[in-house]
C-alpha positions as CSV (number, residue, x, y, z in Angstrom):
1,M,156.0,216.2,80.9
2,A,156.0,216.7,84.7
3,A,157.2,213.2,85.3
4,A,160.2,213.8,83.0
5,A,161.1,217.0,84.8
6,T,160.9,215.2,88.2
7,T,163.1,212.4,86.9
8,F,165.6,214.9,85.6
9,R,165.7,216.8,88.9
10,R,166.3,213.5,90.8
11,L,169.1,212.5,88.4
12,L,170.6,216.0,88.8
13,A,170.5,215.7,92.6
14,L,172.0,212.2,92.5
15,A,174.8,213.5,90.2
16,A,175.5,216.4,92.7
17,V,175.7,213.9,95.6
18,L,178.1,211.7,93.7
19,V,180.3,214.7,92.8
20,L,180.4,215.7,96.4
21,A,181.2,212.2,97.6
22,V,184.1,212.0,95.1
23,C,185.4,215.4,96.2
24,L,185.3,214.3,99.9
25,L,187.0,211.0,99.1
26,Q,189.8,212.8,97.2
27,A,190.3,215.2,100.1
28,A,190.6,212.3,102.5
29,V,193.0,210.4,100.3
30,S,195.3,213.4,99.7
31,A,195.3,214.3,103.4
32,A,196.3,210.7,104.3
33,A,199.0,210.6,101.7
34,K,201.1,213.4,103.3
35,G,202.4,211.2,106.1
36,T,203.9,212.3,109.4
37,R,207.5,213.3,110.1
38,Y,208.9,211.9,113.3
39,T,212.1,213.1,115.0
40,V,214.1,210.2,116.4
41,G,214.2,210.3,120.1
42,G,211.3,212.8,120.4
43,A,212.0,216.1,122.1
44,D,215.4,214.9,123.2
45,G,216.5,214.3,119.6
46,W,219.1,211.9,118.4
47,R,221.7,211.4,121.2
48,V,223.8,208.7,122.8
49,P,221.5,206.9,125.3
50,P,222.5,206.6,128.9
51,P,224.5,203.4,129.5
52,E,221.7,201.9,131.6
53,D,219.1,202.5,128.8
54,K,221.4,201.6,125.9
55,E,219.6,198.5,124.8
56,R,216.0,199.9,124.9
57,F,216.3,203.7,124.4
58,Y,215.1,204.0,120.8
59,A,213.0,200.9,120.9
60,D,211.0,202.4,123.8
61,W,210.6,205.6,121.8
62,A,209.3,203.8,118.8
63,A,207.1,201.4,120.7
64,N,204.3,204.0,121.1
65,I,204.3,205.0,117.5
66,T,202.4,203.3,114.6
67,F,204.3,204.1,111.4
68,Y,202.4,204.2,108.1
69,V,203.4,204.4,104.4
70,D,204.6,208.0,103.6
71,D,205.7,208.7,107.2
72,S,209.3,209.8,107.5
73,V,211.8,209.6,110.3
74,G,214.6,212.2,110.8
75,T,217.0,213.5,113.3
76,V,217.8,216.9,114.8
77,T,221.5,217.6,115.3
78,A,223.2,220.5,117.1
79,A,224.5,221.8,113.8
80,A,221.0,221.9,112.3
81,V,219.6,223.7,115.4
82,S,222.4,226.3,115.5
83,H,222.0,226.9,111.8
84,A,218.2,227.3,112.1
85,S,218.6,229.8,114.9
86,S,221.2,232.0,113.1
């Protein structure tokens, strides 16, 4: 009878560990699925690049970013900024 109780406790502990592992995995997957929102041009926003930087302006901005599935890219315009501050 004692052996059966010990086996039951071990199985219960294993089940608890498996449930915890599934919960942690689910949390990691849902956190990764949210993605990141990038503003084109960074803090300067979307603008006409200076003539000397015309060919490389946005390519240089994007060169330091690794994009993943579920990431999004957007712009900030003067109209959106003035509307948000109103």
